[in-house]
Biopython code that builds the backbone (N, CA, C, O; Angstrom):
import numpy as np
from Bio.PDB.StructureBuilder import StructureBuilder

atoms = [
    (1, "MET", "N", (-4.372, -17.025, 38.855)),
    (1, "MET", "CA", (-3.799, -18.012, 37.898)),
    (1, "MET", "C", (-3.031, -17.257, 36.839)),
    (1, "MET", "O", (-3.578, -17.336, 35.739)),
    (2, "SER", "N", (-1.943, -16.563, 36.859)),
    (2, "SER", "CA", (-1.375, -15.671, 35.769)),
    (2, "SER", "C", (-0.183, -16.458, 35.163)),
    (2, "SER", "O", (0.589, -17.256, 35.693)),
    (3, "LYS", "N", (-0.285, -15.896, 33.629)),
    (3, "LYS", "CA", (0.519, -16.693, 33.037)),
    (3, "LYS", "C", (1.592, -15.481, 32.407)),
    (3, "LYS", "O", (1.086, -14.367, 32.271)),
    (4, "ASN", "N", (2.968, -15.635, 32.039)),
    (4, "ASN", "CA", (3.818, -14.663, 31.209)),
    (4, "ASN", "C", (3.453, -15.175, 30.087)),
    (4, "ASN", "O", (3.442, -16.380, 29.833)),
    (5, "VAL", "N", (2.995, -13.894, 29.032)),
    (5, "VAL", "CA", (3.516, -13.885, 27.849)),
    (5, "VAL", "C", (4.179, -12.560, 27.328)),
    (5, "VAL", "O", (4.017, -11.435, 27.801)),
    (6, "ALA", "N", (4.899, -12.892, 26.341)),
    (6, "ALA", "CA", (5.788, -12.614, 25.567)),
    (6, "ALA", "C", (4.466, -11.131, 24.860)),
    (6, "ALA", "O", (3.381, -11.338, 24.317)),
    (7, "PRO", "N", (4.957, -10.114, 25.083)),
    (7, "PRO", "CA", (4.511, -9.236, 23.883)),
    (7, "PRO", "C", (4.948, -9.518, 22.545)),
    (7, "PRO", "O", (6.064, -9.840, 22.136)),
    (8, "ILE", "N", (3.484, -9.274, 21.725)),
    (8, "ILE", "CA", (3.478, -9.158, 20.688)),
    (8, "ILE", "C", (4.257, -8.273, 19.681)),
    (8, "ILE", "O", (3.908, -7.095, 19.602)),
    (9, "ASN", "N", (5.377, -8.759, 18.827)),
    (9, "ASN", "CA", (6.264, -7.693, 17.888)),
    (9, "ASN", "C", (5.386, -7.474, 16.878)),
    (9, "ASN", "O", (4.774, -8.487, 17.217)),
    (10, "ALA", "N", (4.883, -7.163, 16.133)),
    (10, "ALA", "CA", (3.813, -6.533, 15.362)),
    (10, "ALA", "C", (5.065, -6.629, 13.449)),
    (10, "ALA", "O", (4.903, -7.085, 12.317)),
    (11, "ALA", "N", (6.023, -5.981, 14.108)),
    (11, "ALA", "CA", (7.420, -5.904, 12.677)),
    (11, "ALA", "C", (7.396, -7.098, 12.933)),
    (11, "ALA", "O", (7.212, -7.733, 13.971)),
    (12, "VAL", "N", (7.768, -7.593, 11.022)),
    (12, "VAL", "CA", (8.172, -8.675, 10.204)),
    (12, "VAL", "C", (9.582, -7.540, 9.496)),
    (12, "VAL", "O", (9.535, -6.438, 8.950)),
    (13, "ARG", "N", (10.774, -8.504, 9.857)),
    (13, "ARG", "CA", (11.314, -8.329, 8.893)),
    (13, "ARG", "C", (11.582, -8.990, 7.804)),
    (13, "ARG", "O", (11.275, -10.167, 7.996)),
    (14, "PHE", "N", (12.226, -8.741, 6.190)),
    (14, "PHE", "CA", (12.254, -9.605, 5.687)),
    (14, "PHE", "C", (12.962, -8.682, 4.417)),
    (14, "PHE", "O", (12.820, -7.463, 4.318)),
    (15, "ARG", "N", (13.845, -9.633, 3.363)),
    (15, "ARG", "CA", (15.241, -8.943, 2.711)),
    (15, "ARG", "C", (14.157, -9.508, 1.109)),
    (15, "ARG", "O", (13.266, -10.356, 1.051)),
    (16, "LEU", "N", (14.730, -8.625, 0.029)),
    (16, "LEU", "CA", (14.526, -8.751, -1.255)),
    (16, "LEU", "C", (14.997, -9.265, -1.819)),
    (16, "LEU", "O", (15.442, -10.137, -1.072)),
    (17, "SER", "N", (15.467, -9.542, -3.145)),
    (17, "SER", "CA", (16.603, -10.091, -3.517)),
    (17, "SER", "C", (15.851, -9.032, -5.393)),
    (17, "SER", "O", (14.919, -8.999, -6.197)),
    (18, "PRO", "N", (16.923, -8.533, -5.104)),
    (18, "PRO", "CA", (17.201, -7.715, -6.917)),
    (18, "PRO", "C", (16.091, -7.545, -7.787)),
    (18, "PRO", "O", (15.430, -6.652, -8.318)),
    (19, "HIS", "N", (16.209, -9.452, -7.665)),
    (19, "HIS", "CA", (14.839, -9.270, -9.242)),
    (19, "HIS", "C", (13.425, -9.493, -8.581)),
    (19, "HIS", "O", (12.390, -9.387, -9.240)),
    (20, "GLN", "N", (13.441, -9.798, -7.283)),
    (20, "GLN", "CA", (11.744, -9.189, -6.709)),
    (20, "GLN", "C", (12.290, -7.554, -6.238)),
    (20, "GLN", "O", (11.465, -7.229, -5.384)),
    (21, "ILE", "N", (12.919, -6.823, -6.340)),
    (21, "ILE", "CA", (13.104, -5.542, -6.117)),
    (21, "ILE", "C", (12.217, -4.724, -7.368)),
    (21, "ILE", "O", (11.287, -3.934, -7.524)),
    (22, "ALA", "N", (13.315, -5.599, -8.188)),
    (22, "ALA", "CA", (12.522, -5.010, -9.803)),
    (22, "ALA", "C", (11.354, -5.094, -10.209)),
    (22, "ALA", "O", (10.699, -4.259, -10.833)),
    (23, "VAL", "N", (10.941, -6.584, -9.697)),
    (23, "VAL", "CA", (9.853, -6.218, -10.475)),
    (23, "VAL", "C", (8.662, -5.336, -8.669)),
    (23, "VAL", "O", (7.502, -5.731, -8.556)),
    (24, "LEU", "N", (8.835, -5.007, -8.331)),
    (24, "LEU", "CA", (7.920, -4.542, -6.942)),
    (24, "LEU", "C", (7.779, -3.054, -6.908)),
    (24, "LEU", "O", (6.751, -2.394, -6.754)),
    (25, "ALA", "N", (9.400, -2.528, -7.138)),
    (25, "ALA", "CA", (9.843, -1.003, -7.363)),
    (25, "ALA", "C", (8.883, -0.823, -8.337)),
    (25, "ALA", "O", (7.850, -0.895, -7.672)),
    (26, "PRO", "N", (8.441, -0.570, -9.875)),
    (26, "PRO", "CA", (7.575, -0.151, -10.611)),
    (26, "PRO", "C", (6.262, 0.087, -9.842)),
    (26, "PRO", "O", (5.576, 1.104, -9.949)),
    (27, "GLY", "N", (6.109, -0.521, -9.390)),
    (27, "GLY", "CA", (4.732, -0.884, -8.959)),
    (27, "GLY", "C", (4.120, -0.145, -7.605)),
    (27, "GLY", "O", (3.061, 0.030, -7.001)),
    (28, "ILE", "N", (5.213, 0.093, -7.567)),
    (28, "ILE", "CA", (4.895, 1.460, -5.667)),
    (28, "ILE", "C", (5.137, 2.066, -6.062)),
    (28, "ILE", "O", (4.485, 3.000, -5.594)),
    (29, "GLU", "N", (6.210, 2.701, -7.335)),
    (29, "GLU", "CA", (6.490, 3.644, -7.858)),
    (29, "GLU", "C", (5.204, 4.083, -8.507)),
    (29, "GLU", "O", (4.967, 5.178, -7.997)),
    (30, "LEU", "N", (4.257, 3.796, -9.365)),
    (30, "LEU", "CA", (2.887, 3.853, -10.068)),
    (30, "LEU", "C", (2.001, 4.700, -9.097)),
    (30, "LEU", "O", (1.620, 5.871, -9.105)),
    (31, "ILE", "N", (1.761, 3.221, -7.930)),
    (31, "ILE", "CA", (1.027, 3.737, -6.817)),
    (31, "ILE", "C", (1.353, 4.879, -6.325)),
    (31, "ILE", "O", (0.309, 5.372, -5.897)),
    (32, "THR", "N", (2.315, 5.658, -6.125)),
    (32, "THR", "CA", (2.198, 6.500, -5.650)),
    (32, "THR", "C", (2.246, 7.866, -6.137)),
    (32, "THR", "O", (1.908, 8.955, -5.673)),
    (33, "ARG", "N", (2.948, 7.330, -7.582)),
    (33, "ARG", "CA", (2.181, 9.124, -8.452)),
    (33, "ARG", "C", (0.862, 8.761, -8.458)),
    (33, "ARG", "O", (0.014, 9.602, -8.162)),
    (34, "SER", "N", (0.590, 7.774, -8.715)),
    (34, "SER", "CA", (-1.427, 7.920, -8.884)),
    (34, "SER", "C", (-1.801, 8.772, -7.587)),
    (34, "SER", "O", (-2.351, 9.865, -7.719)),
    (35, "TYR", "N", (-1.479, 8.226, -6.276)),
    (35, "TYR", "CA", (-1.998, 8.719, -5.048)),
    (35, "TYR", "C", (-1.750, 10.154, -4.798)),
    (35, "TYR", "O", (-2.764, 10.759, -4.452)),
    (36, "LYS", "N", (-0.710, 10.835, -4.877)),
    (36, "LYS", "CA", (-0.102, 11.978, -5.826)),
    (36, "LYS", "C", (-0.765, 12.622, -6.146)),
    (36, "LYS", "O", (-1.418, 13.358, -5.406)),
    (37, "ASP", "N", (-0.845, 12.580, -7.426)),
    (37, "ASP", "CA", (-1.833, 12.958, -8.312)),
    (37, "ASP", "C", (-3.262, 13.329, -8.100)),
    (37, "ASP", "O", (-3.765, 14.412, -8.398)),
    (38, "HIS", "N", (-3.897, 12.239, -7.516)),
    (38, "HIS", "CA", (-5.093, 12.394, -6.570)),
    (38, "HIS", "C", (-5.144, 13.191, -5.929)),
    (38, "HIS", "O", (-6.147, 13.902, -5.974)),
    (39, "LEU", "N", (-4.002, 13.504, -4.926)),
    (39, "LEU", "CA", (-4.238, 14.567, -4.140)),
    (39, "LEU", "C", (-4.246, 15.985, -4.652)),
    (39, "LEU", "O", (-5.046, 16.913, -4.530)),
    (40, "ARG", "N", (-3.133, 15.851, -5.242)),
    (40, "ARG", "CA", (-3.094, 17.370, -6.345)),
    (40, "ARG", "C", (-4.483, 17.890, -7.133)),
    (40, "ARG", "O", (-5.087, 18.936, -6.895)),
    (41, "ALA", "N", (-4.833, 16.859, -8.153)),
    (41, "ALA", "CA", (-6.309, 17.075, -8.768)),
    (41, "ALA", "C", (-7.324, 16.977, -8.891)),
    (41, "ALA", "O", (-8.177, 17.307, -9.716)),
    (42, "GLY", "N", (-7.213, 16.063, -7.264)),
    (42, "GLY", "CA", (-8.910, 15.536, -7.343)),
    (42, "GLY", "C", (-9.290, 14.350, -7.905)),
    (42, "GLY", "O", (-10.443, 14.010, -7.642)),
    (43, "THR", "N", (-8.218, 13.134, -9.072)),
    (43, "THR", "CA", (-8.464, 12.628, -10.013)),
    (43, "THR", "C", (-7.317, 11.874, -10.232)),
    (43, "THR", "O", (-6.244, 12.467, -10.346)),
    (44, "SER", "N", (-7.386, 10.271, -10.333)),
    (44, "SER", "CA", (-6.062, 10.107, -11.137)),
    (44, "SER", "C", (-6.876, 8.565, -11.995)),
    (44, "SER", "O", (-8.025, 8.134, -11.899)),
    (45, "ARG", "N", (-5.608, 8.035, -12.856)),
    (45, "ARG", "CA", (-6.283, 6.629, -13.460)),
    (45, "ARG", "C", (-5.903, 5.491, -12.675)),
    (45, "ARG", "O", (-6.145, 4.316, -12.953)),
    (46, "LEU", "N", (-5.318, 5.908, -11.720)),
    (46, "LEU", "CA", (-5.398, 4.517, -10.958)),
    (46, "LEU", "C", (-5.856, 5.158, -9.447)),
    (46, "LEU", "O", (-5.310, 4.806, -8.401)),
    (47, "SER", "N", (-6.655, 5.887, -9.498)),
    (47, "SER", "CA", (-6.905, 6.819, -7.809)),
    (47, "SER", "C", (-7.772, 5.228, -6.945)),
    (47, "SER", "O", (-8.726, 4.520, -7.268)),
    (48, "TYR", "N", (-6.593, 5.244, -5.492)),
    (48, "TYR", "CA", (-7.213, 4.322, -4.703)),
    (48, "TYR", "C", (-8.509, 5.230, -4.061)),
    (48, "TYR", "O", (-8.502, 6.461, -4.045)),
    (49, "PRO", "N", (-9.636, 4.375, -3.528)),
    (49, "PRO", "CA", (-9.488, 2.871, -4.254)),
    (49, "PRO", "C", (-9.315, 2.331, -5.328)),
    (49, "PRO", "O", (-10.203, 2.679, -6.106)),
    (50, "PHE", "N", (-8.706, 1.738, -5.710)),
    (50, "PHE", "CA", (-8.605, 0.949, -7.066)),
    (50, "PHE", "C", (-10.163, 0.841, -7.715)),
    (50, "PHE", "O", (-10.990, 0.359, -6.941)),
    (51, "ARG", "N", (-10.546, 1.150, -8.760)),
    (51, "ARG", "CA", (-12.153, 0.588, -8.980)),
    (51, "ARG", "C", (-12.342, -0.419, -10.849)),
    (51, "ARG", "O", (-11.577, -0.429, -11.814)),
    (52, "ILE", "N", (-13.131, -0.823, -10.717)),
    (52, "ILE", "CA", (-13.317, -1.699, -11.366)),
    (52, "ILE", "C", (-14.754, -1.124, -12.058)),
    (52, "ILE", "O", (-15.635, -0.449, -11.525)),
    (53, "PHE", "N", (-14.648, -1.738, -13.703)),
    (53, "PHE", "CA", (-15.743, -0.640, -14.347)),
    (53, "PHE", "C", (-16.358, -1.659, -15.018)),
    (53, "PHE", "O", (-15.655, -2.251, -15.838)),
    (54, "PRO", "N", (-17.804, -2.116, -14.845)),
    (54, "PRO", "CA", (-18.224, -2.083, -13.889)),
    (54, "PRO", "C", (-18.591, -3.219, -12.578)),
    (54, "PRO", "O", (-19.362, -4.142, -12.840)),
    (55, "PRO", "N", (-18.013, -3.103, -11.194)),
    (55, "PRO", "CA", (-17.984, -4.422, -10.328)),
    (55, "PRO", "C", (-18.768, -5.402, -11.103)),
    (55, "PRO", "O", (-19.494, -5.230, -12.083)),
    (56, "ALA", "N", (-18.420, -6.606, -10.360)),
    (56, "ALA", "CA", (-19.184, -7.463, -10.135)),
    (56, "ALA", "C", (-20.158, -7.493, -9.227)),
    (56, "ALA", "O", (-20.237, -6.820, -8.200)),
    (57, "ARG", "N", (-21.208, -8.631, -9.808)),
    (57, "ARG", "CA", (-22.220, -8.518, -8.283)),
    (57, "ARG", "C", (-21.818, -8.582, -7.084)),
    (57, "ARG", "O", (-20.759, -9.210, -7.099)),
    (58, "GLY", "N", (-22.143, -8.204, -5.815)),
    (58, "GLY", "CA", (-21.624, -8.118, -4.441)),
    (58, "GLY", "C", (-19.945, -7.657, -4.587)),
    (58, "GLY", "O", (-19.622, -7.711, -3.400)),
    (59, "PHE", "N", (-18.967, -7.330, -5.172)),
    (59, "PHE", "CA", (-17.514, -7.339, -5.110)),
    (59, "PHE", "C", (-17.797, -5.974, -3.644)),
    (59, "PHE", "O", (-18.644, -5.146, -3.308)),
    (60, "ASP", "N", (-16.511, -6.471, -3.210)),
    (60, "ASP", "CA", (-16.391, -5.673, -1.767)),
    (60, "ASP", "C", (-15.375, -4.618, -2.448)),
    (60, "ASP", "O", (-14.608, -5.064, -3.301)),
    (61, "ARG", "N", (-15.331, -3.424, -2.163)),
    (61, "ARG", "CA", (-14.146, -2.853, -2.212)),
    (61, "ARG", "C", (-13.261, -2.328, -1.233)),
    (61, "ARG", "O", (-12.250, -1.652, -1.423)),
    (62, "GLY", "N", (-13.904, -2.830, 0.151)),
    (62, "GLY", "CA", (-12.971, -2.741, 0.586)),
    (62, "GLY", "C", (-13.147, -0.567, 1.231)),
    (62, "GLY", "O", (-13.729, 0.386, 0.711)),
    (63, "ALA", "N", (-12.456, -0.678, 2.285)),
    (63, "ALA", "CA", (-12.403, 1.422, 2.624)),
    (63, "ALA", "C", (-11.016, 1.537, 2.473)),
    (63, "ALA", "O", (-10.274, 0.596, 2.191)),
    (64, "PHE", "N", (-10.543, 3.124, 2.730)),
    (64, "PHE", "CA", (-9.811, 3.294, 2.321)),
    (64, "PHE", "C", (-9.142, 3.688, 3.386)),
    (64, "PHE", "O", (-9.756, 4.546, 4.020)),
    (65, "ASN", "N", (-8.033, 3.366, 3.864)),
    (65, "ASN", "CA", (-7.213, 2.962, 4.622)),
    (65, "ASN", "C", (-5.985, 3.871, 4.753)),
    (65, "ASN", "O", (-4.932, 3.260, 4.574)),
    (66, "GLN", "N", (-5.783, 5.920, 5.175)),
    (66, "GLN", "CA", (-4.856, 6.550, 5.401)),
    (66, "GLN", "C", (-3.390, 5.743, 5.713)),
    (66, "GLN", "O", (-2.272, 5.816, 5.204)),
    (67, "LEU", "N", (-3.996, 4.910, 6.850)),
    (67, "LEU", "CA", (-2.605, 4.553, 7.741)),
    (67, "LEU", "C", (-1.873, 3.538, 7.326)),
    (67, "LEU", "O", (-0.833, 3.182, 7.880)),
    (68, "PHE", "N", (-2.479, 2.892, 6.103)),
    (68, "PHE", "CA", (-2.122, 1.937, 5.617)),
    (68, "PHE", "C", (-0.687, 2.914, 3.950)),
    (68, "PHE", "O", (0.479, 2.785, 3.575)),
    (69, "MET", "N", (-2.152, 3.914, 3.532)),
    (69, "MET", "CA", (-1.850, 4.898, 2.524)),
    (69, "MET", "C", (-0.167, 5.104, 3.102)),
    (69, "MET", "O", (0.876, 4.719, 2.572)),
    (70, "ASP", "N", (-0.320, 5.648, 4.025)),
    (70, "ASP", "CA", (0.910, 6.547, 4.010)),
    (70, "ASP", "C", (2.120, 5.645, 4.632)),
    (70, "ASP", "O", (3.196, 6.095, 4.236)),
    (71, "ASN", "N", (2.255, 4.668, 5.365)),
    (71, "ASN", "CA", (2.624, 3.758, 4.837)),
    (71, "ASN", "C", (3.588, 3.292, 3.931)),
    (71, "ASN", "O", (4.736, 2.942, 4.202)),
    (72, "PHE", "N", (3.137, 3.309, 3.029)),
    (72, "PHE", "CA", (3.054, 2.416, 1.781)),
    (72, "PHE", "C", (3.449, 4.105, 0.633)),
    (72, "PHE", "O", (3.826, 3.882, -0.517)),
    (73, "LEU", "N", (3.374, 4.921, 0.881)),
    (73, "LEU", "CA", (3.959, 5.909, 0.032)),
    (73, "LEU", "C", (5.172, 6.411, 0.742)),
    (73, "LEU", "O", (5.993, 7.086, 0.121)),
    (74, "VAL", "N", (5.352, 6.102, 2.103)),
    (74, "VAL", "CA", (6.805, 5.685, 2.604)),
    (74, "VAL", "C", (8.379, 4.857, 2.195)),
    (74, "VAL", "O", (9.591, 5.037, 2.079)),
    (75, "LEU", "N", (7.068, 3.651, 2.073)),
    (75, "LEU", "CA", (8.466, 2.794, 0.469)),
    (75, "LEU", "C", (8.700, 3.742, -0.547)),
    (75, "LEU", "O", (9.872, 4.034, -0.784)),
    (76, "GLY", "N", (7.644, 4.364, -1.295)),
    (76, "GLY", "CA", (7.999, 5.391, -2.575)),
    (76, "GLY", "C", (9.051, 6.012, -2.375)),
    (76, "GLY", "O", (9.623, 6.552, -3.322)),
    (77, "GLU", "N", (9.642, 6.089, -0.852)),
    (77, "GLU", "CA", (10.087, 7.539, -0.708)),
    (77, "GLU", "C", (11.341, 6.978, -0.817)),
    (77, "GLU", "O", (11.621, 5.793, -0.632)),
    (78, "PRO", "N", (12.569, 8.453, -1.322)),
    (78, "PRO", "CA", (13.809, 8.001, -1.443)),
    (78, "PRO", "C", (14.389, 7.702, -0.140)),
    (78, "PRO", "O", (13.839, 8.106, 0.884)),
    (79, "SER", "N", (15.701, 6.871, -0.105)),
    (79, "SER", "CA", (16.145, 6.946, 1.330)),
    (79, "SER", "C", (16.902, 7.719, 1.179)),
    (79, "SER", "O", (17.184, 8.311, 0.137)),
    (80, "LEU", "N", (17.440, 7.849, 2.432)),
    (80, "LEU", "CA", (18.819, 8.659, 2.822)),
    (80, "LEU", "C", (20.248, 8.044, 2.927)),
    (80, "LEU", "O", (21.206, 8.756, 3.229)),
]
sb = StructureBuilder()
sb.init_structure("model")
sb.init_model(0)
sb.init_chain("A")
sb.init_seg("    ")
for serial, (resi, resn, name, xyz) in enumerate(atoms, 1):
    if name == "N":
        sb.init_residue(resn, " ", resi, " ")
    sb.init_atom(name, np.array(xyz, "f"), 0.0, 1.0, " ", f" {name:<3s}", serial, name[0])
structure = sb.get_structure()
């Protein structure tokens, strides 16, 4: 017995208002600039993964995900 299952499309499309972009754009710029500074100089004030000093007991910093960061950097690139 087989079922016909539609393939999963992981792409999600959404629209942002100018006000939402005005809030998000400076943050994206700050994170991308900080990451690029980290690559160039080996450190930056906001290097990814972000740090909390001192972290709370049991705080999970998570793992660096290069694919996520690469996709995030694309957000900061000027569009053609």
